[in-house]
C-alpha positions as CSV (number, residue, x, y, z in Angstrom):
1,M,61.5,146.6,-101.4
2,N,59.5,149.6,-100.4
3,I,56.4,148.3,-102.1
4,D,56.9,145.0,-100.0
5,K,57.0,147.1,-96.7
6,L,54.0,149.2,-97.9
7,S,52.2,146.0,-98.7
8,T,52.9,144.8,-95.2
9,H,51.8,148.0,-93.6
10,I,48.6,147.9,-95.4
11,N,47.9,144.3,-94.4
12,V,48.6,145.2,-90.8
13,L,46.3,148.0,-91.0
14,E,43.5,145.9,-92.8
15,D,44.1,143.4,-89.8
16,S,43.8,145.9,-87.2
17,L,40.6,147.6,-88.8
18,K,39.0,144.2,-89.0
19,Q,39.7,143.8,-85.3
20,L,38.4,147.1,-84.5
21,L,35.3,146.6,-86.4
22,E,34.6,143.3,-84.4
23,V,35.2,144.9,-81.0
24,H,32.9,147.7,-82.4
25,K,30.3,145.0,-83.3
26,A,30.7,143.3,-80.1
27,Q,30.4,146.5,-77.8
28,K,27.3,147.7,-80.0
29,K,25.5,144.3,-79.2
30,Q,26.5,144.6,-75.5
31,I,25.2,148.2,-75.4
32,Q,21.8,147.0,-77.0
33,N,21.5,144.1,-74.5
34,L,22.1,146.5,-71.5
35,L,19.5,149.0,-72.9
36,E,17.1,145.9,-73.1
37,E,17.9,145.1,-69.5
38,N,17.6,148.6,-68.2
39,Q,14.1,148.7,-69.8
40,Q,13.1,145.4,-68.1
41,L,14.4,146.6,-64.7
42,K,12.5,150.0,-65.2
43,Q,9.4,147.9,-65.8
44,L,10.0,145.8,-62.8
45,V,10.5,148.8,-60.6
46,S,7.3,150.4,-61.8
47,Q,5.4,147.3,-61.2
48,R,6.9,147.0,-57.6
49,D,6.1,150.7,-57.0
50,K,2.5,150.0,-58.0
51,T,2.3,146.7,-55.7
52,L,3.8,148.8,-52.9
53,Q,1.2,151.6,-53.4
54,D,-1.7,149.1,-53.5
55,F,-0.3,147.7,-50.3
56,R,-0.2,151.0,-48.7
57,N,-3.8,151.8,-49.9
58,T,-5.1,148.6,-48.4
59,F,-3.3,149.4,-45.2
60,K,-4.9,152.9,-45.2
61,I,-8.5,151.4,-45.9
62,S,-7.9,148.9,-43.1
63,T,-6.7,151.6,-40.7
64,I,-9.7,153.7,-41.7
65,A,-12.0,150.7,-41.0
66,K,-10.5,150.1,-37.6
67,K,-11.0,153.7,-36.6
68,M,-14.8,153.7,-37.6
69,I,-15.1,150.5,-35.7
70,K,-13.7,152.1,-32.7
71,K,-16.0,155.1,-33.1
72,G,-18.9,152.7,-32.7
73,E,-20.1,152.4,-36.3
74,G,-21.4,149.0,-37.2
75,G,-19.8,146.6,-39.7
76,V,-22.3,147.0,-42.3
77,D,-21.8,150.8,-42.1
78,V,-18.1,150.6,-42.2
79,R,-18.3,148.4,-45.4
80,K,-20.8,150.7,-47.1
81,R,-18.5,153.7,-46.6
82,I,-15.6,151.9,-47.7
83,N,-17.3,150.9,-50.8
84,E,-18.3,154.5,-51.4
85,Y,-14.5,155.4,-50.9
86,I,-13.5,152.7,-53.4
87,Q,-16.0,154.0,-56.0
88,D,-14.8,157.4,-55.5
89,I,-11.2,156.4,-56.0
90,D,-12.2,154.3,-59.2
91,K,-14.0,157.3,-60.6
92,C,-10.8,159.4,-60.0
93,I,-8.6,156.8,-61.5
94,A,-10.9,156.6,-64.7
95,H,-10.8,160.4,-64.9
96,F,-7.0,160.5,-64.7
97,E,-6.6,157.7,-67.3
98,S,-9.1,159.6,-69.7
99,L,-6.7,162.6,-69.5
100,K,-3.7,160.6,-70.9
């Protein structure tokens, strides 16, 4: 009779172990899904930060242009100076990217 009880306990333990392994597998999958979602969200935030920075730069350039026009500079001169600023910025960006 002790053997029957022992066999029953072993079967119960095996069932419990199987259930725990299934739960572990499900949780492991959930963690992987959350990690992937987290990575996607980080990329989205990074893209939005870049877009926001681009808008800020555009606004700054617009503000500079308006100030230059108020000072009496002609539209051609303003465009020329803005183009020079943009070229300088592009050179800086290229330099920073070459450092990576």
